[in-house]
N, CA, C and O atoms as CSV, one atom per row, in Angstrom:
chain,resi,resn,atom,element,x,y,z
A,1,MET,N,N,-6.439,11.634,12.588
A,1,MET,CA,C,-5.210,11.418,11.656
A,1,MET,C,C,-4.570,9.934,12.065
A,1,MET,O,O,-4.575,9.569,13.241
A,2,ILE,N,N,-4.128,9.273,11.211
A,2,ILE,CA,C,-3.736,7.681,11.122
A,2,ILE,C,C,-2.309,8.250,11.928
A,2,ILE,O,O,-1.715,9.254,11.533
A,3,LYS,N,N,-1.839,7.390,13.192
A,3,LYS,CA,C,-0.661,7.716,13.765
A,3,LYS,C,C,0.514,6.575,13.495
A,3,LYS,O,O,-0.004,5.505,13.177
A,4,GLU,N,N,1.579,6.540,13.527
A,4,GLU,CA,C,2.791,5.918,12.970
A,4,GLU,C,C,2.557,4.754,13.676
A,4,GLU,O,O,2.960,3.781,13.039
A,5,GLU,N,N,1.926,4.390,15.040
A,5,GLU,CA,C,1.575,3.242,15.383
A,5,GLU,C,C,0.406,2.153,14.651
A,5,GLU,O,O,0.392,0.928,14.529
A,6,THR,N,N,-0.485,3.172,14.264
A,6,THR,CA,C,-1.536,2.188,13.559
A,6,THR,C,C,-0.799,1.762,12.269
A,6,THR,O,O,-0.934,0.599,11.890
A,7,ILE,N,N,-0.067,2.580,11.605
A,7,ILE,CA,C,0.855,1.978,10.174
A,7,ILE,C,C,1.627,0.979,10.442
A,7,ILE,O,O,1.680,0.078,9.605
A,8,GLU,N,N,2.342,0.885,11.540
A,8,GLU,CA,C,2.948,-0.290,12.107
A,8,GLU,C,C,2.210,-1.496,12.450
A,8,GLU,O,O,2.551,-2.637,12.136
A,9,LYS,N,N,1.100,-1.144,13.166
A,9,LYS,CA,C,0.447,-2.338,13.344
A,9,LYS,C,C,-0.395,-3.179,11.892
A,9,LYS,O,O,-0.583,-4.368,11.633
A,10,ASN,N,N,-0.726,-1.977,11.221
A,10,ASN,CA,C,-1.551,-2.689,10.113
A,10,ASN,C,C,-0.435,-3.219,9.239
A,10,ASN,O,O,-0.826,-4.146,8.530
A,11,LEU,N,N,0.898,-2.888,9.074
A,11,LEU,CA,C,2.115,-3.538,8.277
A,11,LEU,C,C,2.301,-5.311,8.916
A,11,LEU,O,O,3.008,-6.163,8.379
A,12,ILE,N,N,1.555,-5.485,10.022
A,12,ILE,CA,C,1.799,-6.874,10.492
A,12,ILE,C,C,0.523,-7.519,10.719
A,12,ILE,O,O,0.571,-8.592,11.320
A,13,GLU,N,N,-0.678,-7.052,10.336
A,13,GLU,CA,C,-1.799,-7.649,10.533
A,13,GLU,C,C,-2.035,-8.792,9.673
A,13,GLU,O,O,-1.005,-9.056,9.052
A,14,GLU,N,N,-3.108,-9.664,9.365
A,14,GLU,CA,C,-3.323,-10.160,8.352
A,14,GLU,C,C,-3.471,-9.863,7.299
A,14,GLU,O,O,-2.788,-10.278,6.362
A,15,ASN,N,N,-4.595,-8.910,7.202
A,15,ASN,CA,C,-4.903,-8.264,5.921
A,15,ASN,C,C,-4.394,-6.790,6.193
A,15,ASN,O,O,-5.240,-5.914,6.379
A,16,PRO,N,N,-3.167,-6.509,6.220
A,16,PRO,CA,C,-2.872,-4.754,6.886
A,16,PRO,C,C,-3.246,-3.656,5.602
A,16,PRO,O,O,-3.307,-2.429,5.680
A,17,MET,N,N,-3.444,-4.423,4.544
A,17,MET,CA,C,-3.958,-3.119,3.307
A,17,MET,C,C,-5.263,-2.954,3.830
A,17,MET,O,O,-5.430,-1.801,4.228
A,18,ARG,N,N,-6.371,-3.781,3.992
A,18,ARG,CA,C,-7.717,-3.420,4.071
A,18,ARG,C,C,-7.807,-2.867,5.555
A,18,ARG,O,O,-8.605,-1.930,5.564
A,19,THR,N,N,-7.319,-3.090,6.708
A,19,THR,CA,C,-7.267,-2.142,7.728
A,19,THR,C,C,-6.765,-1.016,7.493
A,19,THR,O,O,-7.398,-0.058,7.938
A,20,TYR,N,N,-5.879,-0.819,6.967
A,20,TYR,CA,C,-5.516,0.670,6.574
A,20,TYR,C,C,-6.256,1.384,5.534
A,20,TYR,O,O,-6.003,2.588,5.513
A,21,ILE,N,N,-7.063,0.993,4.703
A,21,ILE,CA,C,-8.089,1.449,3.771
A,21,ILE,C,C,-9.377,1.349,4.728
A,21,ILE,O,O,-10.262,2.172,4.494
A,22,ASP,N,N,-9.521,0.730,5.442
A,22,ASP,CA,C,-10.915,0.743,6.403
A,22,ASP,C,C,-10.334,2.222,7.297
A,22,ASP,O,O,-11.144,3.144,7.195
A,23,ALA,N,N,-9.346,2.491,7.955
A,23,ALA,CA,C,-8.715,3.355,8.935
A,23,ALA,C,C,-9.019,4.805,8.040
A,23,ALA,O,O,-9.550,5.803,8.529
A,24,LEU,N,N,-8.551,4.675,6.610
A,24,LEU,CA,C,-8.743,5.729,5.950
A,24,LEU,C,C,-10.205,6.417,5.628
A,24,LEU,O,O,-10.597,7.577,5.749
A,25,ALA,N,N,-10.771,5.352,5.221
A,25,ALA,CA,C,-12.283,5.935,5.113
A,25,ALA,C,C,-13.143,6.041,6.378
A,25,ALA,O,O,-14.105,6.802,6.272
A,26,LEU,N,N,-12.994,5.475,7.451
A,26,LEU,CA,C,-13.438,5.922,8.423
A,26,LEU,C,C,-12.917,7.614,8.904
A,26,LEU,O,O,-13.735,8.366,9.435
A,27,GLU,N,N,-11.409,8.074,8.623
A,27,GLU,CA,C,-11.273,9.161,8.880
A,27,GLU,C,C,-11.624,10.267,7.934
A,27,GLU,O,O,-11.638,11.449,8.276
A,28,ALA,N,N,-11.883,9.873,6.832
A,28,ALA,CA,C,-12.540,10.745,5.841
A,28,ALA,C,C,-14.203,10.770,5.809
A,28,ALA,O,O,-14.906,11.234,4.911
A,29,GLU,N,N,-14.614,10.159,7.006
A,29,GLU,CA,C,-16.058,10.107,7.216
A,29,GLU,C,C,-16.803,9.646,6.072
A,29,GLU,O,O,-17.856,10.231,5.814
A,30,VAL,N,N,-16.370,8.550,5.237
A,30,VAL,CA,C,-17.073,8.461,4.284
A,30,VAL,C,C,-17.881,7.269,4.301
A,30,VAL,O,O,-17.493,6.102,4.354
A,31,VAL,N,N,-19.269,7.801,4.242
A,31,VAL,CA,C,-20.545,6.912,4.353
A,31,VAL,C,C,-21.612,6.517,3.264
A,31,VAL,O,O,-22.416,7.290,2.742
A,32,LEU,N,N,-21.444,4.934,2.977
A,32,LEU,CA,C,-22.201,4.875,1.736
A,32,LEU,C,C,-22.796,3.508,2.121
A,32,LEU,O,O,-22.329,2.930,3.102
A,33,PRO,N,N,-23.838,2.930,1.383
A,33,PRO,CA,C,-24.572,1.690,1.560
A,33,PRO,C,C,-23.188,0.396,1.850
A,33,PRO,O,O,-22.027,0.426,1.443
A,34,GLU,N,N,-23.719,-0.392,2.488
A,34,GLU,CA,C,-22.758,-1.211,2.974
A,34,GLU,C,C,-22.009,-2.114,1.561
A,34,GLU,O,O,-20.851,-2.472,1.778
A,35,ASP,N,N,-22.365,-2.342,0.713
A,35,ASP,CA,C,-22.142,-2.979,-0.871
A,35,ASP,C,C,-21.391,-2.070,-1.471
A,35,ASP,O,O,-20.298,-2.309,-1.985
A,36,GLU,N,N,-22.017,-0.844,-1.429
A,36,GLU,CA,C,-21.094,0.149,-2.399
A,36,GLU,C,C,-19.681,0.642,-1.618
A,36,GLU,O,O,-18.612,0.918,-2.161
A,37,MET,N,N,-19.991,0.666,-0.225
A,37,MET,CA,C,-18.572,0.810,0.669
A,37,MET,C,C,-17.407,-0.573,0.571
A,37,MET,O,O,-16.181,-0.536,0.680
A,38,GLU,N,N,-18.070,-1.433,0.392
A,38,GLU,CA,C,-17.100,-2.521,-0.231
A,38,GLU,C,C,-16.745,-2.247,-1.326
A,38,GLU,O,O,-15.521,-2.171,-1.221
A,39,GLU,N,N,-17.050,-2.012,-2.487
A,39,GLU,CA,C,-16.840,-1.558,-3.664
A,39,GLU,C,C,-15.574,-0.593,-3.627
A,39,GLU,O,O,-14.433,-0.876,-3.993
A,40,TYR,N,N,-15.968,0.439,-3.176
A,40,TYR,CA,C,-15.327,1.443,-2.848
A,40,TYR,C,C,-14.069,1.371,-2.074
A,40,TYR,O,O,-13.087,2.009,-2.452
A,41,LYS,N,N,-14.039,0.647,-1.032
A,41,LYS,CA,C,-12.941,0.289,-0.446
A,41,LYS,C,C,-12.156,-0.518,-1.408
A,41,LYS,O,O,-11.177,-0.004,-1.950
A,42,THR,N,N,-12.473,-1.640,-1.646
A,42,THR,CA,C,-11.915,-2.721,-2.912
A,42,THR,C,C,-11.091,-1.797,-3.958
A,42,THR,O,O,-9.896,-2.053,-4.105
A,43,LYS,N,N,-11.690,-0.704,-4.713
A,43,LYS,CA,C,-11.286,-0.032,-5.482
A,43,LYS,C,C,-9.919,1.087,-5.040
A,43,LYS,O,O,-9.002,1.474,-5.765
A,44,MET,N,N,-10.201,1.419,-3.548
A,44,MET,CA,C,-9.008,2.090,-3.007
A,44,MET,C,C,-7.779,0.940,-2.904
A,44,MET,O,O,-6.642,1.024,-3.368
A,45,GLU,N,N,-8.316,-0.031,-2.232
A,45,GLU,CA,C,-7.160,-0.917,-2.028
A,45,GLU,C,C,-6.086,-1.146,-3.527
A,45,GLU,O,O,-4.857,-1.212,-3.503
A,46,GLU,N,N,-6.915,-1.228,-4.675
A,46,GLU,CA,C,-6.108,-1.361,-5.924
A,46,GLU,C,C,-5.325,-0.103,-6.009
A,46,GLU,O,O,-4.096,-0.172,-5.985
A,47,LEU,N,N,-5.926,1.032,-6.106
A,47,LEU,CA,C,-5.349,1.915,-6.218
A,47,LEU,C,C,-3.946,2.162,-5.580
A,47,LEU,O,O,-2.895,2.488,-6.131
A,48,PHE,N,N,-4.298,1.845,-3.890
A,48,PHE,CA,C,-2.966,2.096,-3.285
A,48,PHE,C,C,-1.718,0.781,-3.470
A,48,PHE,O,O,-0.531,0.813,-3.147
A,49,THR,N,N,-2.275,0.003,-3.919
A,49,THR,CA,C,-1.441,-1.271,-4.341
A,49,THR,C,C,-0.714,-0.659,-5.464
A,49,THR,O,O,0.451,-0.390,-5.172
A,50,ARG,N,N,-1.127,-0.312,-6.867
A,50,ARG,CA,C,-0.771,0.354,-7.869
A,50,ARG,C,C,0.399,1.336,-7.562
A,50,ARG,O,O,1.556,1.271,-7.977
A,51,ARG,N,N,-0.116,2.177,-6.813
A,51,ARG,CA,C,0.915,3.237,-6.079
A,51,ARG,C,C,2.170,2.839,-5.449
A,51,ARG,O,O,3.268,3.366,-5.632
A,52,LEU,N,N,1.890,1.841,-4.677
A,52,LEU,CA,C,3.243,1.359,-3.609
A,52,LEU,C,C,3.619,0.495,-4.691
A,52,LEU,O,O,4.832,0.687,-4.778
A,53,GLY,N,N,3.294,-0.352,-5.578
A,53,GLY,CA,C,4.222,-0.812,-6.671
A,53,GLY,C,C,5.163,0.135,-7.400
A,53,GLY,O,O,6.391,0.071,-7.358
A,54,VAL,N,N,4.444,1.013,-8.068
A,54,VAL,CA,C,5.382,1.865,-8.807
A,54,VAL,C,C,6.471,2.710,-8.060
A,54,VAL,O,O,7.500,3.071,-8.632
A,55,GLU,N,N,6.202,2.993,-6.803
A,55,GLU,CA,C,6.825,3.669,-6.252
A,55,GLU,C,C,8.037,2.921,-5.511
A,55,GLU,O,O,9.122,3.474,-5.332
A,56,LEU,N,N,7.688,1.324,-5.007
A,56,LEU,CA,C,8.971,0.791,-4.740
A,56,LEU,C,C,9.670,0.364,-6.310
A,56,LEU,O,O,10.899,0.416,-6.253
A,57,LEU,N,N,9.202,0.007,-7.512
A,57,LEU,CA,C,9.714,-0.422,-8.511
A,57,LEU,C,C,10.817,0.831,-9.090
A,57,LEU,O,O,11.827,0.568,-9.743
A,58,ASN,N,N,10.463,1.986,-8.767
A,58,ASN,CA,C,11.373,3.298,-8.571
A,58,ASN,C,C,12.430,3.492,-8.211
A,58,ASN,O,O,13.253,4.273,-8.688
A,59,GLU,N,N,12.599,2.322,-6.710
A,59,GLU,CA,C,13.863,2.459,-5.907
A,59,GLU,C,C,14.530,1.198,-6.494
A,59,GLU,O,O,15.489,0.843,-5.808
A,60,LEU,N,N,14.267,0.336,-7.688
A,60,LEU,CA,C,15.362,-0.797,-7.977
A,60,LEU,C,C,16.095,-0.128,-9.189
A,60,LEU,O,O,15.671,0.847,-9.811
A,61,ASP,N,N,17.103,-0.712,-9.394
A,61,ASP,CA,C,18.336,-0.592,-10.273
A,61,ASP,C,C,17.988,-1.584,-11.400
A,61,ASP,O,O,17.229,-2.496,-11.071
A,62,GLU,N,N,18.362,-1.558,-12.506
A,62,GLU,CA,C,18.272,-2.194,-13.941
A,62,GLU,C,C,18.170,-3.924,-13.415
A,62,GLU,O,O,17.323,-4.811,-13.525
A,63,LYS,N,N,19.167,-3.837,-12.967
A,63,LYS,CA,C,19.336,-5.491,-12.396
A,63,LYS,C,C,18.044,-6.063,-11.535
A,63,LYS,O,O,17.502,-7.099,-11.921
A,64,GLY,N,N,17.580,-5.394,-10.403
A,64,GLY,CA,C,16.495,-5.209,-9.820
A,64,GLY,C,C,15.211,-5.607,-10.519
A,64,GLY,O,O,14.444,-6.533,-10.253
A,65,LEU,N,N,15.155,-4.663,-11.508
A,65,LEU,CA,C,13.801,-4.493,-12.203
A,65,LEU,C,C,13.686,-5.764,-13.118
A,65,LEU,O,O,12.633,-6.269,-13.508
A,66,ALA,N,N,15.104,-6.231,-13.419
A,66,ALA,CA,C,15.126,-7.502,-14.111
A,66,ALA,C,C,14.419,-9.012,-13.311
A,66,ALA,O,O,13.596,-9.898,-13.538
A,67,ASP,N,N,15.514,-8.505,-12.123
A,67,ASP,CA,C,14.871,-9.759,-11.051
A,67,ASP,C,C,13.506,-9.751,-10.713
A,67,ASP,O,O,12.891,-10.814,-10.642
A,68,TYR,N,N,12.883,-8.507,-10.465
A,68,TYR,CA,C,11.662,-8.540,-10.485
A,68,TYR,C,C,10.510,-9.127,-11.378
A,68,TYR,O,O,9.534,-9.772,-10.995
A,69,ASP,N,N,10.884,-8.715,-12.799
A,69,ASP,CA,C,10.388,-9.734,-13.789
A,69,ASP,C,C,10.255,-10.796,-13.919
A,69,ASP,O,O,9.164,-11.236,-14.281
A,70,LYS,N,N,11.357,-11.635,-13.664
A,70,LYS,CA,C,11.691,-12.844,-13.335
A,70,LYS,C,C,10.806,-13.585,-12.281
A,70,LYS,O,O,10.009,-14.481,-12.559
A,71,LEU,N,N,11.026,-13.146,-11.180
A,71,LEU,CA,C,10.049,-13.417,-10.000
A,71,LEU,C,C,8.622,-13.554,-10.327
A,71,LEU,O,O,8.044,-14.622,-10.122
A,72,THR,N,N,7.835,-12.212,-10.980
A,72,THR,CA,C,6.448,-11.976,-11.375
A,72,THR,C,C,6.278,-13.365,-12.645
A,72,THR,O,O,5.353,-14.168,-12.525
A,73,LEU,N,N,7.036,-13.450,-13.514
A,73,LEU,CA,C,6.880,-14.420,-14.350
A,73,LEU,C,C,6.897,-15.909,-13.808
A,73,LEU,O,O,6.400,-16.874,-14.389
A,74,GLU,N,N,7.460,-15.921,-12.770
A,74,GLU,CA,C,7.590,-17.444,-12.314
A,74,GLU,C,C,6.175,-17.170,-11.094
A,74,GLU,O,O,6.151,-17.973,-10.162
A,75,SER,N,N,5.373,-16.385,-11.113
A,75,SER,CA,C,4.391,-16.451,-10.440
A,75,SER,C,C,4.658,-16.325,-8.989
A,75,SER,O,O,4.367,-17.188,-8.161
A,76,GLY,N,N,5.305,-15.051,-8.705
A,76,GLY,CA,C,5.840,-15.118,-7.272
A,76,GLY,C,C,4.757,-14.735,-6.368
A,76,GLY,O,O,3.997,-13.836,-6.728
A,77,SER,N,N,4.614,-15.240,-5.372
A,77,SER,CA,C,3.773,-15.119,-4.151
A,77,SER,C,C,3.700,-13.737,-3.624
A,77,SER,O,O,4.710,-13.034,-3.663
A,78,LYS,N,N,2.618,-13.301,-3.149
A,78,LYS,CA,C,2.800,-11.851,-2.319
A,78,LYS,C,C,3.907,-11.428,-1.326
A,78,LYS,O,O,4.579,-10.396,-1.314
A,79,GLU,N,N,3.924,-12.896,-0.182
A,79,GLU,CA,C,5.327,-12.965,0.458
A,79,GLU,C,C,6.449,-13.261,-0.241
A,79,GLU,O,O,7.476,-13.083,0.415
A,80,GLU,N,N,6.596,-13.629,-1.281
A,80,GLU,CA,C,7.549,-13.747,-2.135
A,80,GLU,C,C,8.373,-11.990,-2.840
A,80,GLU,O,O,9.485,-11.543,-3.125
A,81,ILE,N,N,7.234,-11.646,-2.825
A,81,ILE,CA,C,7.488,-10.278,-3.591
A,81,ILE,C,C,7.795,-9.160,-2.716
A,81,ILE,O,O,8.437,-8.196,-3.133
A,82,GLU,N,N,7.254,-9.261,-1.206
A,82,GLU,CA,C,7.559,-8.285,-0.236
A,82,GLU,C,C,9.134,-8.822,0.240
A,82,GLU,O,O,10.068,-8.058,0.482
A,83,THR,N,N,9.184,-10.200,0.306
A,83,THR,CA,C,10.722,-10.494,0.794
A,83,THR,C,C,11.832,-9.992,-0.242
A,83,THR,O,O,12.905,-9.602,0.218
A,84,PHE,N,N,11.626,-9.987,-1.568
A,84,PHE,CA,C,12.229,-9.280,-3.100
A,84,PHE,C,C,12.224,-7.815,-2.342
A,84,PHE,O,O,13.183,-7.479,-1.647
A,85,PHE,N,N,11.439,-7.239,-2.468
A,85,PHE,CA,C,11.766,-5.588,-2.136
A,85,PHE,C,C,12.273,-5.333,-0.938
A,85,PHE,O,O,12.990,-4.343,-0.790
A,86,SER,N,N,11.994,-6.161,0.090
A,86,SER,CA,C,12.725,-5.605,1.501
A,86,SER,C,C,14.350,-6.292,1.445
A,86,SER,O,O,15.286,-5.866,2.123
A,87,SER,N,N,14.409,-7.135,0.737
A,87,SER,CA,C,15.901,-7.489,0.638
A,87,SER,C,C,16.957,-6.407,-0.677
A,87,SER,O,O,18.176,-6.377,-0.840
A,88,ARG,N,N,15.835,-5.641,-1.409
A,88,ARG,CA,C,16.711,-5.249,-2.469
A,88,ARG,C,C,16.469,-3.477,-2.161
A,88,ARG,O,O,17.159,-2.670,-2.783
A,89,ILE,N,N,15.711,-3.137,-1.424
A,89,ILE,CA,C,15.223,-1.680,-0.797
A,89,ILE,C,C,15.856,-1.127,0.553
A,89,ILE,O,O,15.373,-1.391,1.654
A,90,GLU,N,N,16.760,-0.492,0.402
A,90,GLU,CA,C,17.278,0.098,1.701
A,90,GLU,C,C,16.179,0.745,2.522
A,90,GLU,O,O,15.362,1.439,1.917
A,91,ASN,N,N,16.064,0.584,3.920
A,91,ASN,CA,C,15.001,0.977,4.563
A,91,ASN,C,C,13.672,0.865,4.231
A,91,ASN,O,O,12.763,1.679,4.388
A,92,TYR,N,N,13.660,-0.587,3.600
A,92,TYR,CA,C,12.285,-0.648,2.786
A,92,TYR,C,C,10.881,-0.184,3.695
A,92,TYR,O,O,9.968,0.527,3.273
A,93,GLU,N,N,10.998,-0.827,5.120
A,93,GLU,CA,C,9.787,-0.391,5.953
A,93,GLU,C,C,9.507,1.019,5.719
A,93,GLU,O,O,8.534,1.577,5.212
A,94,GLY,N,N,10.767,1.527,6.289
A,94,GLY,CA,C,10.427,3.286,6.313
A,94,GLY,C,C,9.775,3.809,5.024
A,94,GLY,O,O,8.926,4.701,5.024
A,95,LYS,N,N,10.247,3.173,3.897
A,95,LYS,CA,C,10.006,3.877,2.586
A,95,LYS,C,C,8.177,3.403,2.534
A,95,LYS,O,O,7.315,4.278,2.448
A,96,VAL,N,N,7.865,2.058,2.595
A,96,VAL,CA,C,6.622,1.838,2.969
A,96,VAL,C,C,5.539,2.563,3.741
A,96,VAL,O,O,4.379,2.672,3.343
A,97,LYS,N,N,6.105,3.145,5.100
A,97,LYS,CA,C,5.482,3.657,5.677
A,97,LYS,C,C,5.072,5.294,5.229
A,97,LYS,O,O,4.014,5.876,5.469
A,98,LYS,N,N,6.231,5.794,4.529
A,98,LYS,CA,C,6.217,7.049,3.667
A,98,LYS,C,C,5.164,6.962,2.694
A,98,LYS,O,O,4.456,7.936,2.439
A,99,ILE,N,N,5.048,6.018,2.224
A,99,ILE,CA,C,4.166,6.039,0.893
A,99,ILE,C,C,2.748,5.696,1.488
A,99,ILE,O,O,1.726,5.850,0.820
A,100,LEU,N,N,2.745,5.337,2.463
A,100,LEU,CA,C,1.361,4.926,3.041
A,100,LEU,C,C,0.810,6.388,3.543
A,100,LEU,O,O,-0.318,6.777,3.241
A,101,GLU,N,N,1.798,7.224,4.410
A,101,GLU,CA,C,1.177,8.520,4.709
A,101,GLU,C,C,1.375,9.619,3.488
A,101,GLU,O,O,0.952,10.756,3.697
A,102,ASP,N,N,1.815,9.410,2.599
A,102,ASP,CA,C,1.507,10.263,1.182
A,102,ASP,C,C,0.523,10.052,0.966
A,102,ASP,O,O,-0.216,11.036,0.988
A,103,PHE,N,N,-0.180,8.588,0.599
A,103,PHE,CA,C,-1.592,8.101,-0.089
A,103,PHE,C,C,-2.359,8.587,1.182
A,103,PHE,O,O,-3.522,8.879,0.902
A,104,ARG,N,N,-2.121,8.714,2.167
A,104,ARG,CA,C,-3.193,9.219,2.951
A,104,ARG,C,C,-3.338,10.745,2.871
A,104,ARG,O,O,-4.425,11.216,2.538
A,105,LYS,N,N,-2.469,11.410,3.112
A,105,LYS,CA,C,-2.543,12.942,2.567
A,105,LYS,C,C,-3.335,13.260,1.375
A,105,LYS,O,O,-4.250,14.073,1.250
A,106,ASP,N,N,-2.726,12.340,0.393
A,106,ASP,CA,C,-3.277,12.833,-1.038
A,106,ASP,C,C,-4.869,12.342,-0.997
A,106,ASP,O,O,-5.705,12.992,-1.624
A,107,TYR,N,N,-5.148,11.479,-0.433
A,107,TYR,CA,C,-6.512,10.970,-0.201
A,107,TYR,C,C,-7.117,11.690,0.392
A,107,TYR,O,O,-8.129,12.060,-0.202
A,108,LEU,N,N,-6.908,12.281,1.785
A,108,LEU,CA,C,-7.603,12.961,2.662
A,108,LEU,C,C,-7.771,14.372,1.902
A,108,LEU,O,O,-8.837,14.974,2.024
A,109,ALA,N,N,-6.727,14.907,1.119
A,109,ALA,CA,C,-6.628,16.279,0.747
A,109,ALA,C,C,-8.066,16.273,-0.703
A,109,ALA,O,O,-8.546,17.315,-1.150
A,110,GLY,N,N,-8.309,15.438,-0.978
A,110,GLY,CA,C,-9.240,15.015,-2.279
A,110,GLY,C,C,-10.742,15.556,-1.544
A,110,GLY,O,O,-11.703,16.004,-2.168
A,111,PHE,N,N,-10.649,15.386,-0.138
A,111,PHE,CA,C,-11.974,15.514,0.407
A,111,PHE,C,C,-12.029,17.006,0.497
A,111,PHE,O,O,-12.967,17.555,-0.081
A,112,LYS,N,N,-11.068,17.819,1.207
A,112,LYS,CA,C,-11.153,19.356,1.342
A,112,LYS,C,C,-11.295,19.962,0.032
A,112,LYS,O,O,-11.292,21.191,0.095
A,113,LYS,N,N,-11.412,19.510,-1.067
A,113,LYS,CA,C,-11.678,20.250,-2.212
A,113,LYS,C,C,-13.254,20.871,-2.659
A,113,LYS,O,O,-13.391,21.517,-3.698
């Protein structure tokens, strides 16, 4: 199981998303040839990024959504988008942690079927 300390560490590392995905693949005991593993992790990262985006967008009101659209149309950087969400969503870090943990649970449940 990925502990809360690991989640917090992942949030502040240089590439926290890849570190988190690496840990999930390890926890699920996914074994693939190196090139396939890289492709697999890239797809997992894309799935998580989409899920995170949807979950965070659901937290915004209409003005927040309009401001988000404006920011992304102006080619907001990853850092600007994160700053935007953290300034608009109460308990942003807690919600991101919950989304990470929910994704983990759903991902691992898929291996138990």
